C-alpha angles and dihedrals in degrees: 000000000000118000124216131193142145088223128038126351132179139181130188137160094260132044093227091056092045091052092047091053093046091052088058093049092048089049091058099266125142129250088260091054090050091054092049092052092044093048092050089050091051089057086059099043105023104035096149090068108032144006149138092294096064141076129265142196127198131201113194133186130189112126090338142021117253136162136215117208116203105177123151120229135224119269124247092264139031122253116283088257089065095239141061116251130206093239138008131038096328089056090064090083106122128056120246118255102185099094092044086057089049089056092051094046094048091051089056090048092051102037101034106020096041099238121165096189116130128213087253089058091050102042103033099088092048092050091051093050092047089052099043097035136234133228107276110257124249088235093057091047090051095049097042087052090055093046102041096121091049094045090053088063094048105066095186089068093058089081089059099039107032140053125193089353097305133097117268113260135194109296095025118124123240113216127186107178094165091053088049089056091049093050091050091048091051090047088059102041105023136241096292088077089069089065106027111012142060094313092048090055090049090051091048090054089053091048090055092048092048094046089223096145097245122121140186088264090057090055092049090051093056113115139178120205143185107250127192107252123235117239143181135191110252120179107310099346149033126275118206135195140158123284125239142320075054121076094236088106089069094047087056092045090054093047091047088051090053088051087074090061128068092237094179089057093053090072124253110271093005126140089249090054095053093040093056092048093048094047093048095052092040089066092044094053091050090055092043093053090051102044118011111119144130105300089207087068096043142055089223114145096212098171088062089070088068094056118126091246094052093045092050087055092052090051093048090058094062113101105208092208105036137051118234117233117272129195105136121141112251132230108219113190142158133225144136129254122196138159144188139191117202131215090269091057097251115140134207127187119191126190114184131174151178086205101235121031108281089012115225091345090237122121109197113238115294094327094099089227114141108207125223127243094218090133086076085073091075115101116254093220107088089210093057118105087236095053119130118273132162112280093006125136118225124238106276134216098202115108127153120193137216129188123198111192119209090239092060100262113138127203129187121185144154143147150206120253123091108233088009093065097082091038094055091042090056090055091048094045095049092045093049098040110025096035098028090226120172113250095254091056092044092052092050094049110117113259140203134219120206114202135006121351124212096282115017131071098224119120095200134120111273115203127191108246096238091070106111112274092231090054091051090049091050093050090052090050089053089060103265113143095229129200123176121227127182121286113265088016118186087220089076093061143265101266134175140185144196122201123193111195127211091249091058099258114139125204130189133180139163125213120293085214089078142022096274121136144195136212136193125210112248121242 
Protein backbone atom coordinates (compact mmCIF):
# COMPACT_ATOMS: atom_id res chain seq x y z
CA UNK A 1 0.00 0.00 0.00
CA UNK A 2 1.07 3.57 -0.64
CA UNK A 3 1.48 5.87 2.37
CA UNK A 4 0.61 9.56 2.32
CA UNK A 5 1.43 12.34 4.77
CA UNK A 6 2.27 16.01 4.94
CA UNK A 7 4.93 15.14 7.51
CA UNK A 8 7.25 12.11 7.58
CA UNK A 9 7.05 9.08 5.29
CA UNK A 10 9.16 5.94 5.01
CA UNK A 11 9.35 2.77 2.92
CA UNK A 12 11.55 -0.31 3.37
CA UNK A 13 11.54 -3.96 2.24
CA UNK A 14 10.16 -5.27 5.56
CA UNK A 15 7.35 -4.06 7.85
CA UNK A 16 9.49 -4.36 10.99
CA UNK A 17 12.12 -2.07 9.49
CA UNK A 18 9.49 0.39 8.28
CA UNK A 19 7.95 0.51 11.77
CA UNK A 20 11.36 0.96 13.41
CA UNK A 21 12.15 3.92 11.17
CA UNK A 22 8.77 5.53 11.72
CA UNK A 23 9.18 5.27 15.51
CA UNK A 24 12.36 7.32 15.14
CA UNK A 25 10.64 9.96 12.98
CA UNK A 26 7.75 10.22 15.43
CA UNK A 27 10.28 10.58 18.25
CA UNK A 28 11.78 13.64 16.58
CA UNK A 29 14.56 11.94 14.66
CA UNK A 30 15.68 12.87 11.19
CA UNK A 31 15.27 10.94 7.94
CA UNK A 32 18.89 9.80 8.35
CA UNK A 33 18.13 8.50 11.84
CA UNK A 34 15.13 6.61 10.48
CA UNK A 35 17.31 4.92 7.86
CA UNK A 36 19.87 3.92 10.48
CA UNK A 37 17.22 2.32 12.68
CA UNK A 38 15.60 0.62 9.69
CA UNK A 39 18.90 -0.71 8.38
CA UNK A 40 19.82 -2.15 11.77
CA UNK A 41 16.41 -3.80 11.92
CA UNK A 42 16.88 -5.30 8.45
CA UNK A 43 20.07 -6.97 9.68
CA UNK A 44 17.87 -8.71 12.26
CA UNK A 45 14.90 -9.61 10.02
CA UNK A 46 16.33 -9.69 6.47
CA UNK A 47 19.89 -11.05 6.90
CA UNK A 48 20.05 -12.78 3.53
CA UNK A 49 20.06 -9.39 1.76
CA UNK A 50 21.82 -6.93 4.03
CA UNK A 51 23.75 -6.56 7.24
CA UNK A 52 26.64 -4.99 9.10
CA UNK A 53 29.22 -6.84 6.99
CA UNK A 54 28.27 -5.16 3.70
CA UNK A 55 28.64 -1.88 1.82
CA UNK A 56 26.24 1.07 1.68
CA UNK A 57 25.50 4.20 -0.32
CA UNK A 58 23.44 7.17 0.77
CA UNK A 59 21.67 9.84 -1.25
CA UNK A 60 20.60 12.80 0.87
CA UNK A 61 18.56 15.90 0.11
CA UNK A 62 17.97 18.97 2.23
CA UNK A 63 18.90 22.15 0.38
CA UNK A 64 21.17 20.14 -1.91
CA UNK A 65 21.76 16.60 -3.17
CA UNK A 66 24.77 14.79 -1.79
CA UNK A 67 25.95 11.23 -1.57
CA UNK A 68 27.89 9.17 0.94
CA UNK A 69 29.91 6.26 -0.42
CA UNK A 70 30.71 3.49 2.04
CA UNK A 71 32.54 0.83 0.00
CA UNK A 72 35.09 -1.51 1.48
CA UNK A 73 38.46 -2.00 -0.21
CA UNK A 74 40.67 -4.97 -1.02
CA UNK A 75 43.27 -6.01 1.49
CA UNK A 76 46.99 -5.74 0.91
CA UNK A 77 47.18 -9.36 -0.20
CA UNK A 78 45.03 -11.93 -1.92
CA UNK A 79 43.45 -14.85 -0.03
CA UNK A 80 45.81 -17.70 0.83
CA UNK A 81 44.31 -19.67 -2.05
CA UNK A 82 45.74 -17.08 -4.46
CA UNK A 83 42.36 -16.10 -5.90
CA UNK A 84 39.01 -14.63 -4.86
CA UNK A 85 36.08 -17.03 -4.84
CA UNK A 86 32.37 -16.35 -5.27
CA UNK A 87 31.49 -17.85 -1.87
CA UNK A 88 33.29 -19.14 1.18
CA UNK A 89 36.46 -17.91 2.95
CA UNK A 90 38.20 -16.61 -0.17
CA UNK A 91 35.15 -14.41 -0.87
CA UNK A 92 35.81 -12.43 2.34
CA UNK A 93 38.38 -10.31 0.52
CA UNK A 94 37.19 -6.71 0.88
CA UNK A 95 36.45 -4.81 4.04
CA UNK A 96 32.89 -3.67 4.78
CA UNK A 97 32.03 -0.01 4.31
CA UNK A 98 28.44 0.13 5.56
CA UNK A 99 29.13 1.11 9.16
CA UNK A 100 31.69 3.70 8.09
CA UNK A 101 28.87 5.24 6.05
CA UNK A 102 26.61 5.06 9.11
CA UNK A 103 29.17 7.11 11.05
CA UNK A 104 29.33 9.76 8.35
CA UNK A 105 25.55 9.94 7.97
CA UNK A 106 24.93 10.17 11.70
CA UNK A 107 27.44 13.01 11.99
CA UNK A 108 25.46 14.93 9.35
CA UNK A 109 22.23 14.18 11.19
CA UNK A 110 23.65 15.42 14.47
CA UNK A 111 25.79 18.37 13.36
CA UNK A 112 23.74 19.70 10.43
CA UNK A 113 20.20 18.36 10.89
CA UNK A 114 20.06 18.92 14.65
CA UNK A 115 19.34 15.34 15.75
CA UNK A 116 19.77 14.31 19.38
CA UNK A 117 19.27 10.60 18.78
CA UNK A 118 21.91 8.28 20.26
CA UNK A 119 23.16 4.98 18.88
CA UNK A 120 21.22 3.28 21.66
CA UNK A 121 18.02 4.95 20.37
CA UNK A 122 18.74 3.77 16.85
CA UNK A 123 19.94 0.21 17.45
CA UNK A 124 17.92 -0.86 20.49
CA UNK A 125 14.85 -2.19 18.69
CA UNK A 126 16.95 -4.20 16.25
CA UNK A 127 18.96 -5.75 19.07
CA UNK A 128 15.78 -6.79 20.86
CA UNK A 129 14.31 -8.36 17.72
CA UNK A 130 17.56 -10.20 16.93
CA UNK A 131 17.57 -11.57 20.49
CA UNK A 132 13.91 -12.48 20.81
CA UNK A 133 13.43 -13.58 17.21
CA UNK A 134 11.05 -12.69 14.42
CA UNK A 135 8.99 -14.76 12.02
CA UNK A 136 11.28 -15.67 9.13
CA UNK A 137 10.52 -13.50 6.11
CA UNK A 138 8.93 -14.79 2.94
CA UNK A 139 11.90 -13.39 1.04
CA UNK A 140 14.41 -15.38 3.07
CA UNK A 141 12.36 -18.55 2.66
CA UNK A 142 12.26 -17.99 -1.10
CA UNK A 143 16.00 -17.40 -1.44
CA UNK A 144 17.09 -20.17 0.91
CA UNK A 145 14.88 -22.49 -1.10
CA UNK A 146 16.72 -21.48 -4.24
CA UNK A 147 20.13 -21.85 -2.57
CA UNK A 148 19.70 -25.03 -0.54
CA UNK A 149 22.53 -26.92 -2.21
CA UNK A 150 24.89 -23.98 -1.71
CA UNK A 151 23.83 -23.38 1.89
CA UNK A 152 24.50 -27.03 2.71
CA UNK A 153 28.16 -26.38 1.85
CA UNK A 154 28.37 -23.18 3.95
CA UNK A 155 27.91 -24.32 7.52
CA UNK A 156 27.83 -20.79 8.97
CA UNK A 157 24.51 -20.20 7.21
CA UNK A 158 22.83 -23.12 8.96
CA UNK A 159 22.28 -20.87 11.99
CA UNK A 160 20.28 -18.50 9.76
CA UNK A 161 18.43 -21.06 7.68
CA UNK A 162 17.83 -24.10 9.89
CA UNK A 163 16.38 -24.98 13.27
CA UNK A 164 16.79 -28.34 15.03
CA UNK A 165 18.45 -29.68 11.90
CA UNK A 166 15.66 -28.80 9.48
CA UNK A 167 15.11 -25.89 7.12
CA UNK A 168 13.16 -22.93 8.45
CA UNK A 169 9.54 -22.93 7.35
CA UNK A 170 6.72 -20.36 7.36
CA UNK A 171 5.88 -19.46 10.96
CA UNK A 172 9.32 -20.36 12.32
CA UNK A 173 11.24 -17.69 14.21
CA UNK A 174 14.63 -16.43 13.14
CA UNK A 175 16.91 -15.66 16.10
CA UNK A 176 20.36 -14.06 15.98
CA UNK A 177 21.58 -13.72 19.60
CA UNK A 178 25.20 -13.05 18.62
CA UNK A 179 24.11 -10.22 16.32
CA UNK A 180 22.02 -8.83 19.19
CA UNK A 181 25.15 -8.73 21.37
CA UNK A 182 27.08 -6.96 18.60
CA UNK A 183 24.35 -4.36 18.10
CA UNK A 184 24.21 -3.65 21.83
CA UNK A 185 27.99 -3.37 21.97
CA UNK A 186 28.01 -0.88 19.08
CA UNK A 187 25.19 1.09 20.71
CA UNK A 188 27.43 1.58 23.75
CA UNK A 189 30.79 2.27 22.14
CA UNK A 190 29.99 3.56 18.63
CA UNK A 191 30.71 2.45 15.09
CA UNK A 192 34.47 3.07 15.25
CA UNK A 193 34.76 -0.13 17.25
CA UNK A 194 33.85 -2.08 14.11
CA UNK A 195 37.09 -0.91 12.51
CA UNK A 196 39.52 -0.29 15.36
CA UNK A 197 38.20 -1.72 18.64
CA UNK A 198 37.13 -4.96 20.24
CA UNK A 199 34.97 -6.01 17.31
CA UNK A 200 37.73 -5.23 14.83
CA UNK A 201 40.10 -7.52 16.69
CA UNK A 202 37.49 -10.28 16.69
CA UNK A 203 37.07 -9.85 12.94
CA UNK A 204 40.83 -9.91 12.41
CA UNK A 205 41.06 -13.23 14.24
CA UNK A 206 38.41 -14.62 11.90
CA UNK A 207 40.24 -13.24 8.86
CA UNK A 208 43.39 -15.04 9.92
CA UNK A 209 41.50 -18.28 10.48
CA UNK A 210 39.75 -17.98 7.09
CA UNK A 211 42.94 -17.12 5.21
CA UNK A 212 41.03 -14.47 3.28
CA UNK A 213 43.89 -11.95 3.05
CA UNK A 214 42.29 -9.20 5.17
CA UNK A 215 43.92 -7.87 8.33
CA UNK A 216 43.19 -5.51 11.21
CA UNK A 217 45.06 -2.79 9.28
CA UNK A 218 42.69 -3.22 6.33
CA UNK A 219 39.72 -2.63 8.61
CA UNK A 220 41.32 0.48 10.09
CA UNK A 221 41.93 1.83 6.57
CA UNK A 222 38.25 1.60 5.60
CA UNK A 223 36.65 4.98 4.96
CA UNK A 224 33.34 6.43 3.88
CA UNK A 225 33.22 9.82 2.21
CA UNK A 226 30.86 12.41 0.89
CA UNK A 227 31.18 12.33 -2.90
CA UNK A 228 29.81 14.88 -5.36
CA UNK A 229 26.89 13.22 -7.18
CA UNK A 230 26.66 12.97 -10.94
CA UNK A 231 23.67 14.59 -12.63
CA UNK A 232 22.05 15.18 -16.00
CA UNK A 233 19.22 17.34 -17.24
CA UNK A 234 16.21 15.18 -18.09
CA UNK A 235 13.02 16.82 -19.35
CA UNK A 236 12.19 19.65 -16.94
CA UNK A 237 14.48 18.73 -14.08
CA UNK A 238 17.74 17.24 -12.91
CA UNK A 239 18.40 13.53 -12.32
CA UNK A 240 21.10 12.55 -9.83
CA UNK A 241 23.00 9.36 -9.07
CA UNK A 242 26.23 8.18 -7.44
CA UNK A 243 29.64 8.46 -9.11
CA UNK A 244 31.96 5.50 -9.90
CA UNK A 245 32.95 2.96 -8.80
CA UNK A 246 29.14 2.68 -8.69
CA UNK A 247 27.16 1.98 -11.86
CA UNK A 248 24.97 5.08 -11.47
CA UNK A 249 26.95 6.66 -14.31
CA UNK A 250 25.37 4.15 -16.70
CA UNK A 251 21.86 4.70 -15.36
CA UNK A 252 22.37 8.38 -16.15
CA UNK A 253 23.87 7.62 -19.57
CA UNK A 254 20.84 5.52 -20.47
CA UNK A 255 18.41 8.18 -19.25
CA UNK A 256 20.32 10.91 -21.12
CA UNK A 257 20.10 8.73 -24.23
CA UNK A 258 16.33 8.48 -23.77
CA UNK A 259 16.27 12.24 -23.50
CA UNK A 260 16.85 12.31 -27.27
CA UNK A 261 13.56 10.47 -27.79
CA UNK A 262 10.05 11.74 -27.17
CA UNK A 263 9.29 8.89 -24.76
CA UNK A 264 5.78 10.10 -23.96
CA UNK A 265 4.93 9.95 -27.69
CA UNK A 266 6.09 6.33 -28.00
CA UNK A 267 3.01 5.21 -26.07
CA UNK A 268 3.10 4.00 -22.50
CA UNK A 269 3.69 0.25 -22.44
CA UNK A 270 4.15 0.04 -26.21
CA UNK A 271 6.73 -2.08 -28.00
CA UNK A 272 8.53 1.13 -29.00
CA UNK A 273 8.66 2.18 -25.34
CA UNK A 274 10.24 -1.05 -24.10
CA UNK A 275 12.54 -1.29 -27.14
CA UNK A 276 14.03 2.16 -26.55
CA UNK A 277 14.63 1.45 -22.87
CA UNK A 278 16.25 -1.91 -23.59
CA UNK A 279 18.49 -0.56 -26.36
CA UNK A 280 19.61 2.42 -24.25
CA UNK A 281 20.67 0.31 -21.28
CA UNK A 282 22.15 -2.37 -23.53
CA UNK A 283 24.78 0.13 -24.66
CA UNK A 284 25.35 1.30 -21.11
CA UNK A 285 25.98 -2.18 -19.76
CA UNK A 286 28.48 -2.85 -22.54
CA UNK A 287 30.42 0.27 -21.58
CA UNK A 288 30.13 -0.52 -17.89
CA UNK A 289 31.54 -4.01 -18.29
CA UNK A 290 34.50 -2.62 -20.21
CA UNK A 291 35.44 0.39 -18.10
CA UNK A 292 33.82 0.73 -14.66
CA UNK A 293 36.45 0.72 -11.93
CA UNK A 294 37.68 2.55 -8.84
CA UNK A 295 38.50 6.08 -10.07
CA UNK A 296 41.07 6.41 -7.28
CA UNK A 297 43.12 3.77 -9.12
CA UNK A 298 42.57 5.23 -12.58
CA UNK A 299 42.98 8.43 -14.58
CA UNK A 300 39.53 7.81 -16.10
CA UNK A 301 37.51 10.99 -16.77
CA UNK A 302 34.09 9.44 -16.15
CA UNK A 303 31.99 12.66 -16.22
CA UNK A 304 33.08 13.17 -19.84
CA UNK A 305 30.92 10.20 -20.81
CA UNK A 306 27.86 12.32 -19.95
CA UNK A 307 28.79 15.14 -22.35
CA UNK A 308 26.20 16.24 -24.90
CA UNK A 309 28.38 14.98 -27.76
CA UNK A 310 28.84 11.53 -26.23
CA UNK A 311 25.16 11.18 -25.38
CA UNK A 312 24.14 12.19 -28.90
CA UNK A 313 26.38 9.40 -30.15
CA UNK A 314 24.72 6.87 -27.83
CA UNK A 315 21.29 7.94 -29.09
CA UNK A 316 22.33 7.71 -32.74
CA UNK A 317 23.26 4.03 -32.28
CA UNK A 318 19.70 3.01 -31.40
CA UNK A 319 17.89 1.39 -34.30
CA UNK A 320 14.22 2.17 -33.70
CA UNK A 321 13.14 -0.97 -35.55
CA UNK A 322 15.75 -3.59 -34.68
CA UNK A 323 17.36 -4.98 -31.52
CA UNK A 324 21.14 -4.94 -31.32
CA UNK A 325 22.88 -8.26 -30.51
CA UNK A 326 23.37 -9.11 -26.85
CA UNK A 327 25.63 -11.72 -25.27
CA UNK A 328 27.24 -9.97 -22.31
CA UNK A 329 27.79 -11.81 -19.00
CA UNK A 330 25.47 -10.55 -16.29
CA UNK A 331 26.13 -9.39 -12.73
CA UNK A 332 23.32 -10.67 -10.54
CA UNK A 333 23.35 -9.19 -7.07
CA UNK A 334 21.10 -8.54 -4.12
CA UNK A 335 20.59 -5.57 -1.87
CA UNK A 336 17.97 -3.44 -0.15
CA UNK A 337 16.78 0.07 -1.02
CA UNK A 338 14.84 2.19 1.43
CA UNK A 339 14.08 5.85 1.97
CA UNK A 340 12.51 8.31 4.38
CA UNK A 341 11.45 11.95 4.44
CA UNK A 342 11.12 13.59 7.83
CA UNK A 343 8.70 16.22 9.08
CA UNK A 344 11.15 18.97 8.06
CA UNK A 345 11.15 17.72 4.45
CA UNK A 346 14.69 16.32 4.46
CA UNK A 347 15.11 13.02 2.64
CA UNK A 348 17.54 10.12 2.99
CA UNK A 349 17.85 7.12 0.69
CA UNK A 350 19.98 4.18 1.77
CA UNK A 351 20.98 1.24 -0.40
CA UNK A 352 22.93 -1.45 1.41
CA UNK A 353 24.13 -4.85 0.27
CA UNK A 354 26.00 -8.10 0.91
CA UNK A 355 26.42 -8.31 -2.91
CA UNK A 356 24.92 -11.76 -3.59
CA UNK A 357 22.15 -13.15 -1.43
CA UNK A 358 23.75 -14.49 1.79
CA UNK A 359 27.01 -12.72 0.83
CA UNK A 360 30.15 -14.78 1.29
CA UNK A 361 28.29 -17.27 3.46
CA UNK A 362 30.78 -16.65 6.28
CA UNK A 363 29.69 -15.38 9.71
CA UNK A 364 32.72 -14.05 11.55
CA UNK A 365 33.30 -15.78 14.89
CA UNK A 366 30.61 -15.19 17.49
CA UNK A 367 29.84 -11.63 16.30
CA UNK A 368 26.80 -12.67 14.27
CA UNK A 369 28.11 -10.56 11.36
CA UNK A 370 27.63 -12.14 7.92
CA UNK A 371 30.35 -10.78 5.60
CA UNK A 372 29.76 -9.69 2.03
CA UNK A 373 31.29 -11.24 -1.11
CA UNK A 374 31.74 -7.91 -2.90
CA UNK A 375 35.30 -8.89 -3.84
CA UNK A 376 33.72 -11.13 -6.48
CA UNK A 377 32.94 -7.88 -8.30
CA UNK A 378 36.58 -7.55 -9.36
CA UNK A 379 37.33 -8.56 -12.95
CA UNK A 380 39.14 -11.86 -13.42
CA UNK A 381 41.34 -10.46 -16.20
CA UNK A 382 44.42 -8.90 -14.53
CA UNK A 383 44.67 -6.40 -17.40
CA UNK A 384 41.12 -5.07 -16.84
CA UNK A 385 40.71 -1.66 -15.21
CA UNK A 386 38.57 -3.38 -12.55
CA UNK A 387 41.17 -6.05 -11.72
CA UNK A 388 42.07 -6.65 -8.10
CA UNK A 389 44.79 -4.51 -6.55
CA UNK A 390 45.72 -3.78 -2.91
CA UNK A 391 43.47 -1.14 -1.39
CA UNK A 392 41.23 -0.99 -4.45
CA UNK A 393 37.42 -0.90 -4.40
CA UNK A 394 35.56 -3.19 -6.83
CA UNK A 395 33.11 -1.95 -9.44
CA UNK A 396 29.79 -1.62 -7.66
CA UNK A 397 26.18 -2.22 -8.70
CA UNK A 398 24.52 -0.02 -6.05
CA UNK A 399 23.03 3.23 -7.39
CA UNK A 400 20.12 5.20 -5.89
CA UNK A 401 18.44 7.99 -7.90
CA UNK A 402 16.90 11.37 -7.16
CA UNK A 403 14.98 13.68 -9.49
CA UNK A 404 14.42 17.36 -8.74
CA UNK A 405 11.85 18.86 -11.07
CA UNK A 406 12.06 22.53 -11.91
CA UNK A 407 8.54 23.02 -10.51
CA UNK A 408 9.63 21.78 -7.07
CA UNK A 409 8.48 18.16 -7.25
CA UNK A 410 11.02 15.72 -5.76
CA UNK A 411 11.35 12.01 -6.51
CA UNK A 412 13.56 9.43 -4.82
CA UNK A 413 13.77 5.86 -6.10
CA UNK A 414 15.99 2.80 -6.26
CA UNK A 415 15.93 -0.97 -6.31
CA UNK A 416 17.64 -4.26 -5.60
CA UNK A 417 18.94 -6.35 -8.47
CA UNK A 418 22.50 -6.04 -9.84
CA UNK A 419 22.26 -5.47 -13.60
CA UNK A 420 18.53 -5.02 -13.13
CA UNK A 421 18.98 -1.87 -11.03
CA UNK A 422 19.42 0.59 -13.91
CA UNK A 423 16.79 -1.27 -15.94
CA UNK A 424 14.12 -1.02 -13.25
CA UNK A 425 15.12 2.57 -12.53
CA UNK A 426 14.56 3.45 -16.19
CA UNK A 427 11.02 2.10 -15.99
CA UNK A 428 10.38 4.01 -12.78
CA UNK A 429 11.96 7.23 -14.05
CA UNK A 430 10.04 7.28 -17.32
CA UNK A 431 6.78 6.42 -15.61
CA UNK A 432 7.24 9.09 -12.94
CA UNK A 433 8.67 11.80 -15.19
CA UNK A 434 7.57 11.26 -18.79
CA UNK A 435 4.11 9.90 -17.96
CA UNK A 436 3.63 11.72 -14.61
CA UNK A 437 2.40 8.49 -13.02
CA UNK A 438 1.80 8.30 -9.26
CA UNK A 439 4.33 6.11 -7.49
CA UNK A 440 1.94 3.20 -6.94
CA UNK A 441 1.24 3.00 -10.66
CA UNK A 442 4.93 3.37 -11.51
CA UNK A 443 5.89 0.53 -9.17
CA UNK A 444 3.24 -1.76 -10.66
CA UNK A 445 4.23 -1.06 -14.27
CA UNK A 446 5.46 -4.26 -15.97
CA UNK A 447 9.25 -4.50 -16.15
CA UNK A 448 11.95 -6.20 -18.16
CA UNK A 449 15.29 -7.76 -17.31
CA UNK A 450 17.99 -7.96 -19.96
CA UNK A 451 20.59 -10.63 -19.30
CA UNK A 452 21.01 -13.38 -16.78
CA UNK A 453 18.73 -13.64 -13.81
CA UNK A 454 19.81 -14.97 -10.45
CA UNK A 455 19.67 -18.63 -11.42
CA UNK A 456 19.63 -19.28 -15.13
CA UNK A 457 22.32 -18.91 -17.75
CA UNK A 458 20.24 -17.26 -20.45
CA UNK A 459 21.20 -13.81 -21.70
CA UNK A 460 17.80 -13.03 -23.17
CA UNK A 461 15.20 -10.34 -22.56
CA UNK A 462 12.86 -11.37 -19.77
CA UNK A 463 9.46 -9.68 -19.82
CA UNK A 464 6.84 -9.71 -17.10
CA UNK A 465 3.82 -11.60 -18.38
CA UNK A 466 1.33 -8.76 -17.92
CA UNK A 467 2.91 -6.82 -20.78
CA UNK A 468 0.37 -6.82 -23.60
CA UNK A 469 0.66 -9.93 -25.79
CA UNK A 470 0.82 -7.85 -28.98
CA UNK A 471 3.71 -5.85 -27.52
CA UNK A 472 5.60 -9.04 -26.65
CA UNK A 473 5.02 -10.37 -30.16
CA UNK A 474 6.25 -7.11 -31.69
CA UNK A 475 9.42 -7.09 -29.55
CA UNK A 476 10.21 -10.62 -30.67
CA UNK A 477 9.71 -9.58 -34.29
CA UNK A 478 12.21 -6.73 -33.73
CA UNK A 479 14.87 -9.28 -32.85
CA UNK A 480 14.65 -9.43 -29.07
CA UNK A 481 15.17 -12.94 -27.68
CA UNK A 482 12.11 -12.86 -25.44
CA UNK A 483 11.32 -15.01 -22.41
CA UNK A 484 8.22 -14.51 -20.26
CA UNK A 485 8.43 -14.43 -16.47
CA UNK A 486 5.54 -14.07 -14.00
CA UNK A 487 3.81 -10.75 -13.48
CA UNK A 488 5.21 -8.78 -10.52
CA UNK A 489 8.25 -11.06 -10.61
CA UNK A 490 10.86 -10.68 -7.83
CA UNK A 491 13.50 -11.18 -10.54
CA UNK A 492 12.86 -7.61 -11.71
CA UNK A 493 13.87 -6.11 -8.39
CA UNK A 494 12.50 -4.88 -5.09
CA UNK A 495 12.10 -1.19 -5.78
CA UNK A 496 10.66 1.69 -3.84
CA UNK A 497 9.90 5.37 -4.27
CA UNK A 498 9.09 8.57 -2.42
CA UNK A 499 7.38 11.49 -4.15
CA UNK A 500 7.14 14.96 -2.62
CA UNK A 501 4.58 17.05 -4.44
CA UNK A 502 4.63 20.81 -4.89
CA UNK A 503 1.65 21.19 -2.55
CA UNK A 504 3.54 19.47 0.29
CA UNK A 505 1.95 16.03 0.09
CA UNK A 506 4.42 13.18 0.51
CA UNK A 507 3.92 9.67 -0.81
CA UNK A 508 5.95 6.52 -0.17
CA UNK A 509 5.64 2.94 -1.36
CA UNK A 510 7.75 -0.19 -1.60
CA UNK A 511 7.50 -2.80 -4.33
CA UNK A 512 4.38 -4.96 -4.62
CA UNK A 513 6.78 -7.70 -5.79
CA UNK A 514 7.83 -8.28 -2.17
CA UNK A 515 6.68 -7.79 1.40
CA UNK A 516 7.95 -4.24 1.74
CA UNK A 517 5.81 -1.59 3.36
CA UNK A 518 5.41 2.14 3.82
CA UNK A 519 4.09 4.41 6.56
CA UNK A 520 3.13 8.06 6.84
CA UNK A 521 3.40 10.15 9.98
CA UNK A 522 -0.01 11.12 11.35
CA UNK A 523 -1.03 14.73 11.57
